[in-house]
KOLGU-79176 format. One record per residue (C-alpha): chain; x negated, y negated, z negated; residue in one letter. Coordinates in nm, 3 decimals. Each point is the difference from the previous one (the first is absolute). Layout:
% KOLGU-79176
+-----+---------+---------+---------+------+
: mol :      xx :      yy :      zz : type :
+-----+---------+---------+---------+------+
:   A :       X :       Y :       Z :    A :
...
+-----+---------+---------+---------+------+
***
This chain:
% KOLGU-79176
+-----+---------+---------+---------+------+
: mol :      xx :      yy :      zz : type :
+-----+---------+---------+---------+------+
:   A : -11.784 : -10.750 : -12.797 :    M :
:   A :  -0.256 :   0.022 :   0.222 :    Q :
:   A :  -0.016 :   0.356 :   0.180 :    S :
:   A :  -0.374 :   0.217 :   0.000 :    T :
:   A :   0.170 :   0.158 :   0.250 :    V :
:   A :  -0.214 :  -0.108 :   0.356 :    R :
:   A :   0.207 :   0.039 :   0.359 :    V :
:   A :  -0.230 :   0.082 :   0.242 :    L :
:   A :   0.056 :   0.031 :   0.331 :    S :
:   A :  -0.382 :   0.196 :   0.067 :    I :
:   A :   0.033 :   0.418 :   0.080 :    E :
:   A :  -0.255 :   0.098 :  -0.237 :    S :
:   A :   0.068 :   0.032 :  -0.411 :    M :
:   A :  -0.172 :  -0.303 :  -0.117 :    P :
:   A :  -0.425 :   0.118 :  -0.202 :    I :
:   A :   0.223 :  -0.022 :  -0.398 :    D :
:   A :   0.247 :   0.211 :   0.132 :    C :
:   A :  -0.039 :   0.416 :   0.050 :    Q :
:   A :   0.330 :   0.155 :   0.022 :    E :
:   A :   0.297 :   0.012 :   0.223 :    V :
:   A :   0.308 :  -0.047 :  -0.148 :    L :
:   A :   0.279 :   0.016 :   0.263 :    G :
:   A :   0.241 :  -0.159 :   0.151 :    L :
:   A :   0.151 :  -0.357 :  -0.122 :    V :
:   A :   0.246 :  -0.151 :   0.202 :    A :
:   A :   0.281 :  -0.212 :  -0.049 :    V :
:   A :   0.264 :  -0.204 :   0.202 :    S :
:   A :   0.177 :  -0.284 :  -0.022 :    F :
:   A :   0.360 :  -0.156 :   0.237 :    C :
:   A :  -0.008 :  -0.286 :   0.049 :    Y :
:   A :   0.330 :  -0.281 :   0.197 :    S :
:   A :  -0.001 :  -0.366 :   0.086 :    R :
:   A :   0.376 :  -0.162 :  -0.043 :    S :
:   A :   0.229 :   0.035 :   0.280 :    L :
:   A :  -0.072 :  -0.431 :   0.035 :    V :
:   A :  -0.375 :   0.061 :  -0.020 :    G :
:   A :   0.032 :   0.192 :   0.258 :    D :
:   A :   0.172 :  -0.097 :   0.222 :    M :
:   A :  -0.161 :  -0.297 :  -0.023 :    L :
:   A :  -0.317 :   0.147 :   0.060 :    A :
:   A :   0.158 :   0.204 :   0.323 :    N :
:   A :   0.161 :  -0.407 :   0.140 :    I :
:   A :  -0.380 :  -0.109 :  -0.060 :    K :
:   A :  -0.136 :   0.345 :   0.214 :    N :
:   A :   0.214 :   0.018 :   0.256 :    W :
:   A :  -0.009 :  -0.387 :   0.069 :    T :
:   A :  -0.350 :  -0.169 :  -0.127 :    V :
:   A :  -0.223 :   0.343 :  -0.003 :    G :
:   A :  -0.267 :  -0.027 :  -0.273 :    G :
:   A :  -0.053 :   0.146 :  -0.360 :    E :
:   A :   0.217 :   0.039 :  -0.213 :    L :
:   A :   0.003 :  -0.096 :  -0.328 :    T :
:   A :   0.154 :   0.136 :  -0.167 :    G :
:   A :   0.015 :   0.323 :   0.129 :    Y :
:   A :  -0.456 :  -0.055 :  -0.131 :    T :
:   A :   0.130 :  -0.082 :  -0.273 :    T :
:   A :   0.189 :   0.309 :  -0.122 :    L :
:   A :  -0.179 :   0.225 :   0.119 :    V :
:   A :  -0.350 :  -0.183 :  -0.107 :    D :
:   A :   0.212 :   0.052 :  -0.375 :    E :
:   A :   0.152 :   0.371 :   0.061 :    A :
:   A :  -0.385 :   0.091 :   0.063 :    M :
:   A :  -0.069 :  -0.088 :  -0.321 :    E :
:   A :   0.249 :   0.137 :  -0.147 :    A :
:   A :  -0.107 :   0.293 :   0.066 :    A :
:   A :  -0.357 :  -0.027 :  -0.013 :    E :
:   A :   0.081 :  -0.081 :  -0.427 :    R :
:   A :   0.233 :   0.340 :   0.008 :    K :
:   A :  -0.290 :   0.175 :   0.203 :    L :
:   A :  -0.257 :  -0.133 :  -0.319 :    I :
:   A :   0.276 :   0.066 :  -0.246 :    D :
:   A :   0.048 :   0.341 :   0.072 :    K :
:   A :  -0.384 :   0.032 :   0.113 :    A :
:   A :  -0.025 :  -0.072 :  -0.339 :    E :
:   A :   0.239 :   0.245 :  -0.144 :    Q :
:   A :  -0.206 :   0.273 :   0.199 :    M :
:   A :  -0.334 :  -0.163 :  -0.175 :    G :
:   A :  -0.172 :  -0.039 :   0.307 :    A :
:   A :  -0.285 :  -0.231 :  -0.014 :    K :
:   A :   0.032 :  -0.113 :   0.377 :    A :
:   A :   0.296 :   0.080 :   0.293 :    V :
:   A :  -0.204 :   0.065 :   0.392 :    I :
:   A :   0.122 :   0.000 :   0.311 :    G :
:   A :   0.298 :  -0.223 :  -0.048 :    I :
:   A :   0.192 :  -0.008 :   0.228 :    R :
:   A :   0.371 :  -0.248 :   0.079 :    F :
:   A :   0.241 :   0.140 :   0.203 :    S :
:   A :   0.390 :  -0.189 :   0.171 :    T :
:   A :   0.275 :   0.072 :   0.086 :    T :
:   A :   0.337 :  -0.149 :   0.006 :    Q :
:   A :   0.340 :   0.183 :  -0.107 :    V :
:   A :   0.217 :  -0.121 :   0.043 :    T :
:   A :   0.075 :  -0.331 :   0.106 :    H :
:   A :  -0.210 :  -0.281 :  -0.130 :    G :
:   A :  -0.124 :   0.200 :  -0.262 :    A :
:   A :  -0.316 :   0.189 :   0.039 :    A :
:   A :  -0.210 :   0.231 :  -0.247 :    E :
:   A :  -0.413 :  -0.021 :  -0.035 :    L :
:   A :  -0.133 :   0.259 :  -0.062 :    I :
:   A :  -0.325 :  -0.012 :  -0.147 :    L :
:   A :  -0.256 :   0.284 :  -0.166 :    Y :
:   A :  -0.406 :   0.175 :  -0.020 :    G :
:   A :  -0.114 :   0.234 :  -0.211 :    T :
:   A :  -0.091 :  -0.083 :  -0.370 :    A :
:   A :  -0.320 :   0.126 :  -0.172 :    V :
:   A :  -0.213 :  -0.077 :  -0.326 :    R :
+-----+---------+---------+---------+------+
***
C-alpha cells in the first residue's frame, strides 16, 4: 500500500499541516559480508574510485530507514515528516548505523 506520509527536508510546515506531533526517529544497522569488505578494501588500497558495493548498501539502508520512518509517522497520525536528517556512524568494524529523524506534523 502506498503511504500518504510525505518525507520532506524543508523546515516549515506544509500549508495543509497545522499541528506538530513531535520527533520521529529510526535507526538501521547494516554491514557487508566479510568477502565484500575484503574486496572493497583491496579496491580502496589499489586503484581507488567509488566502492559500488558500499554505495548500493548505503542506498538500500537509506530506503529501508525511510520506510521505517514512514511507518512510525503513520502510527503517530502524521501527514508529513519535515526537517529530515540522516546521520551515520561506524558501530564496529564492517558495520554501521544509519539514523534518520525529523518532525512529524499533521
